[in-house]
BARO-215488 format. One record per residue (C-alpha): chain; x, y, z. Coordinates in steps of 0.2 Angstrom, whole numbers, plus 2048, in hexadecimal, padded with zeros to 3 digits. Each point is the difference from the previous one (the first is absolute). Layout:
REM residues N
A|X|Y|Z
...
REM end
This chain:
REM residues 344
A|80C|89A|71B
A|7F1|7F5|802
A|7EF|80A|7FF
A|7F3|7F2|803
A|7FC|7FB|812
A|804|7EE|7FD
A|812|804|7FB
A|802|80B|80E
A|7F9|7F3|80C
A|80C|7F3|7F9
A|80F|80B|803
A|7FA|804|812
A|7FE|7EE|805
A|80F|7FA|809
A|807|7F0|7FA
A|811|7F7|802
A|80F|808|808
A|7FD|812|806
A|80B|80D|808
A|7FC|806|811
A|7EE|806|802
A|7FC|80C|80F
A|7F0|800|809
A|7FA|810|809
A|7F2|807|80A
A|7F9|812|802
A|805|807|811
A|7F9|811|800
A|7F3|80C|7F7
A|80F|809|7F8
A|803|7F2|7F5
A|80F|7F8|809
A|803|7EE|7FE
A|80A|7F3|80A
A|808|7F0|7F9
A|7F8|7F0|807
A|80A|7F3|7F7
A|80A|7FB|7F1
A|800|7F1|7F5
A|80E|7F9|7F4
A|7FD|7F1|7F7
A|7F4|7F6|7F4
A|7EE|803|7FC
A|7F1|7F7|7F8
A|7F0|809|7FC
A|804|80F|80C
A|804|7F5|80E
A|811|7FB|808
A|804|7EF|7F9
A|810|7F6|7FF
A|80F|806|809
A|801|811|808
A|804|80B|80F
A|7F3|80B|80A
A|806|80C|80D
A|7F4|809|80C
A|801|812|806
A|806|7F9|811
A|80F|7F7|7F8
A|7FA|7EF|801
A|804|7F6|7F0
A|7FA|7F0|7F7
A|80B|7F8|7F3
A|7F9|7F1|7F7
A|7F3|7F9|7F5
A|7EE|807|7FD
A|7F0|7F9|7F8
A|7F2|80C|7FC
A|806|80D|80C
A|803|7F5|80F
A|80F|7F8|807
A|800|7EE|7FA
A|80F|7F4|7FE
A|811|803|808
A|805|811|808
A|808|809|80E
A|7F8|80E|80B
A|80C|80D|808
A|7FB|80C|80D
A|808|810|806
A|805|7FF|812
A|80A|80D|809
A|807|807|7F0
A|805|7EE|7F9
A|7F8|7F4|7F4
A|7FC|7F0|808
A|7FB|7F0|7F8
A|7EF|7FC|808
A|7FA|7F1|7F5
A|807|7F7|7F2
A|7F7|7F1|7F7
A|7F0|7FB|7F7
A|7F1|80B|7FF
A|7EE|7FD|7FA
A|7F4|80F|7FE
A|80A|80C|80A
A|803|7F5|80F
A|80E|7F4|804
A|7FB|7EE|7FB
A|80B|7F1|7FD
A|812|801|807
A|808|80F|807
A|80B|809|80D
A|7F9|80D|80B
A|80B|80B|80B
A|7F7|808|80F
A|803|811|807
A|803|7F8|811
A|80F|7F6|7F9
A|7F7|7EF|7FE
A|800|7F8|7EF
A|7F4|7F3|7F8
A|805|7F4|7F2
A|7F3|7F5|7F9
A|7EF|7FE|7F8
A|7F2|80E|7FF
A|7EE|801|7FB
A|7F6|810|7FE
A|80E|80A|808
A|800|7F5|810
A|80D|7F3|805
A|7F7|7F0|7FB
A|809|7EF|7FD
A|811|7FB|806
A|80D|80D|805
A|80E|805|80C
A|7FF|80F|80B
A|810|807|807
A|7FE|80B|80F
A|80B|80F|804
A|804|7F9|811
A|807|7F0|7F8
A|7F0|7F4|801
A|7FC|7F6|7F1
A|7EF|7F8|7FB
A|7FF|7F4|7F2
A|7EF|7F8|7FB
A|7EE|802|7FA
A|7F7|810|7FF
A|7ED|804|7FE
A|7F9|812|7FD
A|810|808|807
A|802|7F6|80F
A|80A|7F0|805
A|7F4|7F2|7FE
A|804|7EE|7FE
A|810|7F7|803
A|80F|80B|805
A|811|801|807
A|805|80F|80B
A|812|803|805
A|800|80D|80F
A|80D|80D|802
A|804|7F9|811
A|804|7EF|7F8
A|7F0|7F7|804
A|7F8|7F5|7F2
A|7EE|7FC|7FC
A|7F9|7F4|7F4
A|7ED|7FD|7FE
A|7EF|807|7FB
A|7FA|812|7FF
A|7EF|808|7FF
A|7FF|812|7FC
A|811|805|806
A|7FF|7F6|810
A|807|7EE|805
A|7F0|7F5|7FF
A|801|7ED|800
A|80E|7F4|801
A|811|807|802
A|812|7FE|807
A|809|80E|809
A|813|7FE|803
A|807|80B|80E
A|812|808|7FD
A|80C|801|80F
A|80C|80F|7FD
A|80D|7FA|80C
A|801|7EE|7F9
A|7FD|807|7EE
A|7F4|7F2|7FB
A|7EE|7FB|802
A|7FE|7F7|811
A|7ED|7FE|802
A|7F1|7FD|7F5
A|7ED|801|801
A|7F6|7F4|7F5
A|7ED|802|800
A|7F1|80A|7FC
A|7FF|813|7FF
A|7F1|80B|802
A|7FF|813|7FB
A|814|801|800
A|803|7F8|811
A|804|7EE|805
A|7F0|7F7|806
A|804|7ED|802
A|810|7F6|7FD
A|810|7F9|806
A|80F|80B|806
A|810|7F6|7FF
A|813|802|800
A|809|7FF|7F0
A|80D|7F2|7FC
A|812|806|802
A|808|807|7F0
A|811|7F8|7FD
A|807|810|7F9
A|7FB|80A|810
A|808|7F9|810
A|7F6|80B|80B
A|7F0|7F7|7FA
A|805|7F0|809
A|7FB|809|811
A|7EE|804|7FD
A|7F6|80B|80D
A|7F5|7F5|80A
A|7ED|801|7FD
A|7F4|801|80F
A|7FC|7EF|807
A|7ED|7FB|7FE
A|7F6|7F0|800
A|7F0|7FE|7F7
A|7F5|7F0|7FF
A|7FD|7FA|7EE
A|808|810|7F8
A|7FF|7F9|7EE
A|7ED|7FD|802
A|7FD|811|808
A|80A|809|7F2
A|7F8|7F6|7F2
A|7EE|804|807
A|805|813|802
A|807|801|7EF
A|7F0|7F9|7F8
A|7F5|80D|80A
A|80B|80F|7FB
A|7FF|7FB|7EE
A|7ED|7FE|800
A|7FF|811|809
A|80B|809|7F4
A|7F9|7F7|7F0
A|7F7|810|7FA
A|810|80B|802
A|80B|7F4|7F7
A|7F3|7FD|7F2
A|808|801|7EE
A|7FE|812|7F9
A|7FA|802|7EE
A|802|811|7F7
A|7EF|808|7FD
A|803|800|7ED
A|800|7ED|801
A|7EF|801|809
A|7F7|80C|7F4
A|801|806|7EE
A|806|812|7FD
A|7EF|806|7FE
A|7FA|7F8|810
A|80E|807|809
A|7FD|811|7F9
A|7EE|7FF|806
A|805|7FB|811
A|80C|80F|801
A|7F3|80C|7FA
A|7F3|7FA|80D
A|80D|801|80E
A|805|811|7FC
A|7EE|806|7FF
A|7FE|7FB|812
A|812|805|806
A|7FD|813|7FB
A|80E|805|80C
A|80D|7F5|7F7
A|805|7F7|810
A|803|7F0|7F7
A|7F3|7F8|80C
A|7ED|7FF|803
A|7F7|7FB|810
A|7F5|7F0|802
A|7F1|80C|801
A|804|806|7EF
A|803|7EF|7F8
A|7EE|7FD|7FB
A|800|811|7F6
A|810|7FA|7F7
A|7F8|7F0|7FB
A|7F1|80A|7F9
A|80C|809|7F5
A|804|7EF|7F7
A|7EE|7FB|800
A|800|7F4|80F
A|7F5|800|80F
A|809|7FC|810
A|7F4|7F7|80D
A|803|7FF|812
A|805|7ED|7FE
A|80C|805|7F2
A|808|80D|80A
A|803|7F4|80F
A|807|7F3|7F4
A|80C|80D|7F8
A|806|807|810
A|803|7EE|806
A|80A|7FC|7F0
A|80A|80F|802
A|802|7FE|813
A|7F9|811|803
A|7F5|806|80E
A|7EE|805|7FD
A|802|812|806
A|7FA|80F|7F6
A|811|808|801
A|80A|7F1|7FC
A|80B|804|7F0
A|802|7F7|7F0
A|80D|802|7F3
A|7FD|7FF|7ED
A|808|7EF|800
A|7F4|7FA|80D
A|7F1|808|7F7
A|806|7F6|7F1
A|802|7F0|80A
A|7EE|803|806
A|7F9|802|7EF
A|809|7F0|7FA
A|7FA|7F7|80F
A|7ED|805|7FC
A|802|7FE|7ED
A|7F2|7F4|7F9
A|807|7F0|7F9
A|7FC|7FD|7EE
A|7F7|7EF|7FC
A|802|7F5|7F1
A|7F1|7F8|7F7
A|7FE|7F2|80E
A|7FF|80D|80E
A|812|7FD|806
A|80C|80D|804
A|80F|802|7F5
A|810|809|7FE
A|805|809|7F0
A|80F|7F5|7FF
REM end
């Protein structure tokens, strides 16, 4: 048996394939312990590394690849629900979070198959709803955002633009007639905040495979002078009014370095002591002080106008909006000739 400490430490270090290792915690002063989890798999430098299975005390289980003690690579998370093991997520992981491609089965019966980033639906994916509806398209920060197609459970069909889970911009909605078993009407136009705002409502051309479609329902008769010009002008007005809502979203980590983003998070949390995830306009100057920036009255007015927020003391701002404000007021670096330039 080894006697020196170096030899004993070497034997105690977990490397390679290991049998099941149990984790426990003390639950009473009498020395009783309860199992909190168990791991079976490969190790490196005392950390789960390679392929392995970790089961929590509540029965939830992850089977897959690990790097430095975190889920990285390909793996599947099973959860215990009503006495049965259910596959919750299967796909790619990065630093303990779904990232890359994967399938998530939700407790309400919905399922998502697509791209992930930082544990959120982000990229292109398909959401299949329990009620039969199906969305296929772009996602940003866990919300439908960009171009997408939605087939409703009632047979309706929409193709168009989305902003933060709502129809916003150009889109076409086809209306399904259950009796005729085909789409009989369509709306082509502009959508604002999930509702049609300005466009054309027309009958669909007959479908040769559906005889009933040759007898379309009549539309209400109406006469408008210069309808094309009116529609064109109104569309331009709506697009200008909604430009700030439809602006391209960029992830925060593309605006800031990891160190800058961490500094912003620390500054925000120092003001958001209640951990609400929001601060008020009145608290905004204090938050800027935490990152060494002084917010003047003019700066505040410009920031609130940029964010489309009212200048009221109790108006709320999220961390993302605080970060946008910091980015908006950040000083522009100058080159040797005194001109602004980008790092690229």
